[in-house]
C-alpha positions in Angstrom: 1.9 29.2 -21.2 5.0 27.5 -19.7 6.4 28.8 -16.5 10.4 30.2 -16.6 9.9 30.7 -20.3 12.3 32.3 -23.0 10.6 35.7 -22.0 11.8 35.7 -18.4 15.4 34.2 -20.1 15.5 37.5 -21.9 14.4 39.9 -18.9 17.5 38.2 -16.7 19.9 38.8 -19.5 18.7 41.9 -20.1 19.1 43.3 -16.9 22.7 41.3 -16.8 24.1 43.1 -19.8 22.6 46.7 -18.0 24.6 45.7 -14.9 27.5 45.1 -17.0 27.0 48.9 -19.2 26.4 50.4 -15.2 29.7 49.0 -13.7 31.6 50.2 -16.9 30.0 53.9 -16.9 30.8 53.6 -12.9 34.3 52.6 -13.8 34.5 56.1 -16.1 32.6 58.0 -13.6 35.5 56.5 -10.9 38.4 57.1 -13.4 37.4 61.2 -14.8 36.9 61.9 -10.7 33.3 62.4 -11.7 31.3 60.9 -8.6 31.2 63.7 -6.0 29.9 66.2 -9.0 26.2 65.7 -8.3 26.5 66.7 -4.1 22.5 65.9 -3.3 20.2 62.5 -4.3 16.8 63.4 -5.8 15.3 60.0 -7.0 12.4 61.3 -9.5 13.4 65.0 -10.7 17.4 64.2 -10.2 16.8 62.2 -13.6 16.8 65.5 -15.5 20.2 67.1 -15.9 20.1 70.7 -15.7 18.3 72.2 -18.6 19.5 75.9 -19.2 22.7 78.0 -17.9 20.7 79.6 -14.4 19.9 75.7 -13.1 23.9 74.7 -14.3 25.2 77.5 -12.7 22.9 76.2 -9.4 24.2 72.9 -9.6 27.9 74.5 -10.0 26.9 76.8 -6.4 26.2 73.4 -5.0 28.8 71.8 -5.8 31.3 74.3 -4.7 29.6 74.0 -1.1 32.1 70.5 -1.0 35.2 69.8 -0.1 36.5 68.4 -3.6 36.1 71.9 -5.3 37.1 73.5 -2.2 40.2 71.3 -1.9 41.0 70.2 -5.6 39.0 71.8 -8.3 39.2 75.6 -7.6 40.1 76.4 -10.7 37.2 74.6 -12.7 35.3 76.6 -15.3 31.4 76.2 -15.6 32.4 73.8 -18.0 34.8 71.4 -16.4 31.6 70.9 -14.1 29.4 69.9 -17.3 31.8 67.4 -17.8 32.2 65.6 -14.7 28.6 66.1 -14.1 27.9 64.0 -17.4 29.2 60.6 -16.2 27.5 61.1 -12.6 24.4 61.8 -13.8 24.4 59.0 -16.6 25.3 56.5 -13.8 22.0 57.5 -11.8 20.3 57.3 -15.0 21.2 53.6 -15.4 20.4 52.7 -12.2 17.0 54.0 -11.9 16.6 52.3 -15.5 17.5 48.8 -13.9 15.7 49.3 -11.4 12.6 50.0 -13.7 13.5 46.8 -15.7 13.8 44.4 -12.7 10.8 45.7 -11.1 8.1 46.0 -13.9 8.4 42.9 -15.6 8.8 41.0 -12.6 4.9 42.6 -11.6 4.2 41.4 -15.2 5.7 37.8 -15.0 4.2 37.3 -11.2 0.6 38.5 -12.3 1.0 36.3 -15.3 2.1 33.5 -13.4 5.2 32.7 -15.7 7.7 32.1 -12.8 8.0 29.2 -10.7 8.4 29.7 -6.9 11.8 28.9 -6.8 12.2 32.0 -9.5 10.1 34.1 -7.4 12.0 33.6 -4.4 15.9 34.1 -6.5 13.8 37.4 -7.8 12.8 39.2 -4.8 16.9 38.4 -3.7 17.6 39.9 -6.8 15.3 43.5 -6.5 16.8 43.2 -2.7 20.6 43.3 -4.0 19.4 45.7 -6.7 18.2 48.4 -3.8 21.0 47.5 -1.4 23.5 48.6 -4.2 21.4 51.8 -4.7 21.7 52.7 -1.0 25.6 51.5 -1.2 26.0 54.1 -3.9 24.4 57.2 -1.9 26.5 56.3 1.1 29.7 55.9 -0.9 28.8 59.4 -2.5 28.2 61.1 1.7 31.3 60.0 2.5 33.4 62.2 0.3 30.8 65.7 1.1 32.4 66.0 4.5 36.0 67.0 4.9 37.8 65.0 2.1 37.9 65.2 -1.8 37.2 61.6 -2.1 35.2 58.2 -1.3 36.1 55.9 1.4 37.7 53.1 -0.7 35.7 50.5 1.6 32.3 51.9 0.7 33.6 52.0 -2.9 34.7 48.6 -2.7 31.2 47.3 -1.2 29.1 49.6 -4.2 31.7 47.5 -6.9 31.2 43.9 -5.3 27.8 44.4 -4.5 27.2 44.7 -8.5 29.9 42.2 -9.1 27.9 40.1 -6.9 24.2 40.9 -8.2 25.5 40.4 -11.7 26.8 36.7 -10.9 23.4 35.9 -9.3 21.2 37.0 -11.9 23.6 35.2 -14.4 23.0 32.1 -11.9 19.4 32.3 -12.1 19.5 32.1 -15.5 21.9 29.6 -16.0 19.1 27.5 -13.5 16.5 27.7 -15.8 18.1 26.8 -19.0 19.7 24.2 -17.0 17.0 22.8 -14.7 19.0 19.3 -14.7 22.5 18.9 -14.0 25.1 16.3 -12.3 28.0 16.6 -10.0 31.1 15.4 -11.7 33.7 16.1 -8.7 32.6 17.2 -4.7 36.6 17.7 -4.6 36.9 19.4 -7.5 33.2 21.7 -7.6 35.1 22.8 -3.7 38.4 23.6 -5.0 36.1 26.1 -8.2 34.2 27.4 -5.1 37.6 28.3 -3.6 38.9 30.0 -6.6 35.6 32.0 -7.0 35.9 33.6 -3.5 39.6 34.3 -4.0 38.6 36.0 -7.1 35.7 38.1 -5.2 38.5 39.3 -2.9 40.7 40.3 -5.9 38.0 42.1 -7.0 37.4 44.0 -3.6 41.0 44.7 -3.6 40.4 46.0 -7.2 38.5 48.6 -5.7 40.5 49.3 -2.6 43.6 50.3 -5.2 41.2 52.5 -7.5 39.9 53.8 -3.9 43.2 54.6 -2.9 44.5 55.7 -6.9 47.5 53.2 -5.5 47.5 52.5 -9.6 49.5 55.4 -9.6 52.5 54.3 -7.7 55.0 51.5 -8.8 54.1 52.0 -12.1 57.1 49.2 -12.7 56.4 45.3 -13.8 57.4 42.6 -11.9 58.7 44.5 -9.1 57.8 46.7 -7.4 60.1 50.1 -7.5 60.6 53.3 -5.5 56.9 55.0 -6.0 55.8 58.4 -6.8 52.8 59.7 -6.2 51.8 63.6 -6.8 55.7 64.1 -7.2 56.4 63.0 -3.1 58.0 59.5 -2.3 55.6 56.8 -0.6 56.9 55.3 2.5 54.9 52.1 4.3 54.0 52.6 7.7 55.0 50.2 9.6 52.6 50.5 12.6 49.8 48.6 12.8 51.5 46.7 10.5 48.0 45.4 8.9 46.8 49.1 8.1 49.6 48.8 5.3 47.6 46.2 3.2 44.3 47.4 3.4 44.7 51.5 3.8 48.2 51.9 2.2 48.5 52.6 -1.2 51.6 50.5 -1.4 50.5 47.5 0.6 46.9 47.6 -1.1 48.8 47.6 -3.9 51.1 45.0 -3.2 48.2 42.6 -2.3 46.8 43.4 -5.3 49.3 42.1 -7.6 50.2 38.6 -5.3 46.2 37.5 -5.3 46.5 38.1 -9.1 49.5 35.6 -9.4 47.2 33.3 -7.1 44.1 33.6 -9.6 45.8 32.9 -12.4 47.7 29.9 -10.5 44.1 28.4 -9.3 42.5 28.8 -12.5 45.0 26.8 -14.6 44.9 24.2 -11.7 41.0 24.3 -12.3 41.6 24.1 -16.2 44.3 21.7 -16.0 42.6 19.2 -13.7 39.5 19.7 -16.1 40.5 19.2 -19.2 41.7 15.6 -17.6 37.7 14.6 -16.7 35.2 13.3 -18.8 33.5 16.4 -19.2 30.5 17.9 -21.2 30.7 20.1 -23.4 29.7 22.8 -21.9 32.0 22.2 -18.7 34.7 22.2 -21.1 33.9 25.3 -22.4 33.5 26.8 -19.1 36.9 26.0 -18.0 38.6 27.0 -21.3 37.1 30.4 -21.3 38.3 30.3 -17.6 41.7 30.0 -18.6 41.6 32.2 -21.5 40.0 35.4 -19.3 42.1 35.3 -16.9 45.4 35.8 -19.1 43.3 38.7 -21.1 42.6 40.3 -17.7 46.5 39.2 -16.4 47.8 41.4 -19.2 45.5 44.3 -18.8 46.3 44.4 -15.2 50.3 44.8 -16.1 49.6 47.2 -19.1 47.3 49.4 -16.7 50.0 49.3 -14.2 53.0 50.4 -16.4 50.8 53.1 -18.3 49.4 55.0 -15.2 45.7 53.8 -15.5 44.7 55.6 -18.4 40.8 56.0 -18.7 40.1 53.6 -21.4 42.9 51.2 -20.1 41.0 51.1 -17.0 37.3 50.7 -18.3 39.3 47.7 -20.0 40.8 45.8 -17.0 37.2 46.3 -14.9 35.7 44.6 -18.2 38.1 42.0 -17.9 37.1 41.4 -14.0 33.5 41.1 -15.2 34.4 38.7 -18.1 36.1 36.2 -15.8 33.3 36.3 -12.7 31.3 35.6 -15.7 33.3 32.4 -17.0 33.9 31.7 -13.1 30.0 31.7 -12.4 29.0 30.0 -15.6 31.7 27.2 -14.7 31.1 26.7 -11.1 27.3 26.8 -12.0 27.9 23.9 -14.5 30.1 22.0 -11.9 27.1 21.9 -9.1 24.3 19.8 -8.5 
């Protein structure tokens, strides 16, 4: 049987779809403040949720021992706890399922010798990325179980960014199989696309910072940032040290996220404008056109999310927009890489 056949492509594309679903569910988990509802980690038995009222009460009593309940949710009833438990449980179950979807078919294809040496190496990297992603999820949750009722925005950013990178790399491996031969059009142009890709990743990291700090609930104006309100308190930017304003301060982080949004739009429109003047292949034209479409879509979603103070559905759509934009960026970079 031919190596790197259609079955391998379908396997990897299934992984891409599952990672996408997991990121969406993760976004809902974050926006509904459900991420700290399960305060212990059980790889096997944790797959099954509480099955009766006694087990639910035990899980709720465990939740009561940690800062989120003690400092924010003392008003919670058992039903309130069940509502947030569901999203975190679903997020973890999908993570376990993704692991099985990657490992079992990989071993099958390996035994049947249906993978080329290059794809085997890339698959091992994917498995390592998946394992690292699971570790980061546990590491992130752990930061919210000590003395603060929220997770570290640094760990949240690492967890989310690794998911995006894992998706992009999986998609890249798929493209390597579909397009085994490709020609490089213009090295300078490729480097500019690579630079744009790096800026987009930085923007994704800052999007995670905004989510982790709840910075989307202040300065709900556009295009200017007016006086921000958060929990009925005026938000001020600290002056010392200045750098902390832009990595830990709500106002500063939102400011950087806004500026990076403009930069990403400008960079991708430069890519589109330069590319359309070149003698491109059909798939390369498709890539730059999708970049232009998705960056406009994502920018509009970002503005609406800000103006409406991050309703859950719109926050999730904004995250979906980032995923679509990253997909188009990965495809375009691949099509312009030798």
